[in-house]
N, C-alpha and C positions, 0 to 999 in steps of 0.2 A: 468467332464465338465470343459472345459478350461475357466478360469476366465480372463476377460480383465485386462490389467495392471492397468488401471485407477481405477478399483474397488478393487484391492487387498488390499489396506490399510484398507478397511472396514471389512476384515477378523479379524482384531484386535479389541477386544471389547473396550479397553480403547480409541482407536482412534475414534470409533463410538460415544462415549460419548463426546469426545473433539470436533469433527466436528459438532455435534449437538449444543453444546454450542457456537461454533464460528458462526454458521448460525444464531442463535437467536441474538447474539451480533451484527452481521452485519445488520440484519433486523432492530433492534432497532436504530442503527446508521443512517440507511437510512430514517427511520421515523423522527428521530430527526432533520436531516438536513432540511427537508421541514417544520416541525412544527415550528422551530425557525424563519424561514423567515416570515411565516404568523402571528406568535405571535408578531413579531416586527411591522408588518403592523397594526395589531389590536391595538397596543399601540400608533398608530399615527406616527410611525417612518418611515424612508425611507432608502435609500442606506447608508447614513452616519451612522445612528444608527445601521444598520445591520453590517456595517464594524467594529464597536466597539465590537460587539459580536464575530465576526469572528476573530478579532485581539486578543481578550482575549484567545480564544481557541488555536490560533497559538502560542502565547507567552508561554502559559502553556506547550504546546507540546515541543517547542524548549528548554525551561528551564529544562524539566524533562528527555528528552530522553537519554542523555548520562549517567546520574546517574541511569536511569532505567536499562541500560545495566550492570552497576556495581552491582546493587541490584540483577539482574537476575543470576549473577554468585556467589551470596552469600546466597540467600534465595531460598527455594524450589519454582520452577516456577509455580506449580499449586497454591500455596499459594498466589503468586503475582496476578495471573489471577483472583482468587476469590476476592481479595481485589479490583482489578480494576473494575470488574463487579458489586461488591457491591457498590462502589462509583458511578458508572453510574446509578445504580438503585436508590440510594438515591437522586442524582442530578435531575433525571427525575421526581421522586416522589415529590420533593420540588417544581419544576417548575409546575407540574400538579396541586398541591394543591393551590399554589398561584394564578395560572391562573383561576382555576375553582371557587375560592372564590372572584375573582376580586381584589386581592391585589398585583398582579405581576407588577413590574416596570422594566424599562430597565436595571437599574444597577443590579437587581437580575439576569437577564439573563447573563450579562457580567461576574458576579462572578461565576455563575454556569458553564458557558462555559469555563472559565479559569481553574476551578477545574477539569472539565472533560478532558480538554486538557492535564493537568498534568497526569491524570490517563492514557490517551492514550499513553503518553510517556513511561509508564512502561509496556504496553501491548505487543507491537511488539517484543521487545527483549526477554520477557519471553516466549511468544508463540513460537517464532523461536527456542529458546534454548530448550523448552520442547519437541518439536516434535521428535527429535532423541532419546529421552528417552522412547518414546511411541512406535515407529516403528523401524523395522530393516532397515538398510541402503538401501536395494534394493527397499523399498517402499516409500522412501522420495520424489523422483521425482514425483511420482503419487500423493502423498499427497499435495505437493506444487502446482501441476496442479489443483487439486480439489479446493484449496483455491483461485487460480487465476480465476477459473471459477465462484466460488460462489460470488466473490466480485462484478462484474458487474451485475450478475443476481439478487442477493439478496439485496445488499446495494445500487446499483445505479438504479435498476429497480423496484423490488418488494416493497422494503421499501418506496420509494417516492410515488409509485402508491397507496399503502394502506393509506399513510399519506394524500395524496390529497383527497381520498374518505372520510376519517374520518373528515377532516376539512370542506369539502363541506357539510356534513350532520350535524356535531356537532360543534367542535371548536378545536383550537390548544391545549387547555388544555386536552381534551380527547386524542389527539394524544400523548401528553407527558405521559399520564397514560399508554397508550399502550407500549411506550418505557420502562417505569419502569417495566411493567409486563414481557416484553420480556427479559430484562436484569436480572430480578429476576429468571426467568426460567434458564437462562444461569448459574447463580450462583449455582442453584440446581444441574445442571449437573456436574459442576466442583467439587462440594463438594463430590460427590459420586465416583469420580476418586480415584484410589489408590495413596498413598503418594509416591513420587519419590524424594529421597534426591539429593542434588547437590554435585558435586565434589569440595569440599571446598579447597581453597589454604591456606597455613599457612600465618597468618598475625598477627602482633602485633602492639602495640602503640596506639596513639590517634585515635578514630574512623574516624574523619574528614581526618586526614593525611592518614590513611589507605585507605579510599575511593578514595582520590585523587591519591594515589599511584597506586591503581588498575586501575583507569581511565588512568593514564599515561602509565601503562603497556599495555593497549589495543592499544593506539596510537603507542607505540614502536613495538608491534607485527605487526600492520598493515604496518608500514614503512619497516620493515625487511622481509616482506613476499611479494616478487615481484608480484606474480599473483594477490594477494589481493589488494595491493597498486595500481597496474596498472589498475585493473578493477574499483576500487572506483574512481580513478582519471578520468578515461574515463567517468564513469557514471555521475560524477559531471559536466563535460563539456557538456555531452549530455543533461542533464536536463536544463542547462543554455541555450543551443542553441534551444531546441525545445519547451519547455513548455510555454514560453512567446508567441511565435507565435500562438500556439494552443489555449491557454486560452484567449489571448487578441485580436489578429488580425484575427483569423478565422471567427468570426461573421461578420466582415466588409468585408472580402473577399467574403463570401457567399452573403452578401447584394448586393455587386457590380454585382453579377451574376444573382440573382433572383429578385432583387428589394426590397424595404423596406417593402412592404406589406407581402411578403412571407419569410422574412429573419428569423423570430423567429422559425417558424415551420421547415424550412430547416436546421437551426443551430441545433435544437434538433435531427433531423434525422442524421446529421453528427456525433453528439456525440454518438447517439445510434449505429451507424455503428462502431465507434471506440470501444465501449464497447462490441459489439457482436464479433468483430474481436479478442478482448482480450480473451473473453470466449472460442472461437473456438481454438485460439492458445494455451491456457492453457490446454484445453482438449486433443488436439492432442499430445502435449508434454507429458502429463500425461499417454498417452496410449503407449508410446515408452520407450525404454531403453535409458539411458544416453549415448550419442555418445562418441566415443573414443576421438575425437577432440573437447571436450566439451568447452574449453576456446576459441578456434578459432571460433567455430560455434556461441557461445554465443555473442561474441563481434561483429562478422559480422552481426548477426541478429539485434542487436541494431543499427549498423551503416547503413548497406544497407537497412534494413527494413524501415528506416525512409526516404529513398530517395524519395518516392512519395510526400513528403511534398513540394518538389521543384516545382511541377506542380500546386500547389494550387493557387499561385499568378497569374498564367497565364491562368487558366482554364476558359472556357466560358460555360461549362455545369455543372450542379449540380452533375450529376452522377459521373463525374471524381473526384470531391472533396470527395464524399461519398466513392468511391472505394479507394481513397488514404488513407482516415482515417481508413478504414477497414484493409488495409495492415499494416499501422503503428501500430494500436492496436494489430493486430495479432502478429507481430514480436516483439514488445516491451514486451508483456505478455509472449510469448514463451521464450524469452531470460531471463526474470525475474524469471521464474520457474526454469530454469537451474541454475541461479545465487543463488537463495535461497537454492537449493539442494547442491551446492558446499560449501556454508558456513557451512551447517549442516554436511557435510561429511569430509571436510578437515580442519576445524577449531577445535582445541581441545575443548572438552565440557566445561572445566573450563574457557575458554576464549570466548565462543560463544555468551553469552549475550552482552558483551562489543562490540564485532565485529558487531553484528547485530544492535546495537544502533548506531554505527558509520555509517553503511550503511544507516539507516533511516535518520540520521542527515544530510548526504550529500544532500538528496533530499529536506529536510526542508530548508536548508540554501540557496541553489541556485535557488529554484523555485520562491520565491518572488522577488529575484533580476532580474531574467529573465522576470517576468511579469512587473516589474517596468520599465525596459528598452525597452521592445518590443514596447509599444505605441509611445514614442518619436522617436525611431529609425525608426519605420514604417512611421511616419509623415515626417521624414527627408529624407529618401531614397526611400520610397514607400513600399507597402506590398509585391510586387512580388520579389524584391531583398532579402528581409528578409526571405521569405519562400525558396528562392533558396539557401541561405546560410544554413538555418536550415536543408534542405534536403541533400545537397552535402558535407558540411564540416564534419559531423559525419562519412561519408564513408571513407574519407582520414584519419581522426584521428583514426578510428578503425584499419586500416592497420598499422599505425604507432605504436599504442599501442601493437598490436600483435607482431610486430618486436622488438620494444625497450625492452619489458618485456619478450621476448623469450618464449612466451606462447606455441608454438608448442613443444618445448623441454620439458617444464614443464608438459604438459598434458600427454605426452608419458611416462615420468618418474613416473607419479602418475596416473595409469589407474583406471577408475571408471566404466568401462563398462562390468564388469563380469555379466554373465547370472545367475540370481538367481535360486536356487533350488526350486522345488515345495513346497508350504507351506500349512500346514494344518490350519484349523480354530484355532485361538488363543483366549483364553478367558482371 
């Protein structure tokens, strides 16, 4: 029986355990995002108080992610994931206990969110670096596609839906308890995975200097690797150009089309379309082989795929905005699946944790800047010109990136499109 490409990673027993733990972790995160909001409201807080909790999480993430990459190249990645999920379990359990006993205060949530943000900074580099140790190269594209599909379905849809139902019937404290249980199950799954050692690099001297040296080596590798540096540079500009308009100006563009009374529901529909597009794009890429022109196609997907943003500021019908968001979500996720696979296949294993953390750091740094500027710029020149720039500028920059960093020549010199041999079930 012919097995679809997207399902082939599930032939590997260790991957089945890993993806089950990842699903539980994403579910818990989705529940946590909603539970925190309603817990702040129950404490009498509003947007300002919620912003303190979100800020704590963001600062913890930014502070930890680069060093998370260094640690991922020094410590067994499974061990890191167990530590991260254990920290999430403990944080959610403390929040649940304090909430259910009536002792929770806002500063407790800020501290817990900051600690969980730091834990998240260690998760992504460790997971990204662990995956190539679990799966053969030909399965990595499909595995990254599965992750890209699970994120909107589990973390952005299922988790929040369950959280809303629990809070409606019980309380945010019960939702926190569900988070703790979900993360504890994820710990259990990771614990039973087999131990996979890291490819340790020789290092001597003071531990702090050694870690800083490792971090510097990651930056040097990035700058001296043209395809990697060019893609990260383009991705940082892309995040800066599109995330602010989507996160800040999109609700107002929709309000101008449908009116204030229907704006909230229509905005939720647009975000759902973006998430569904991302899930579909990830699934389709997971079902295919990596194309021969993988760098060119990836960058063009990011660039041209965002072009529909240009019509949002001029659209007079809601369906146009929803369709545009679907296409943007589809192309962005499809390209991101290819990108994650390239890191895992072309970056040396001993360097992969650091490079993955640099990739994550780019998004973290430029996203808040984009959101901070989008509002004032939209007021100054109008929403329509901002969306026009967000849609069209990445297309031109994508072409320049491909040409300047000679990506067509590079991808032909390093082909990754070999057809895999038939694979038997692996235990």
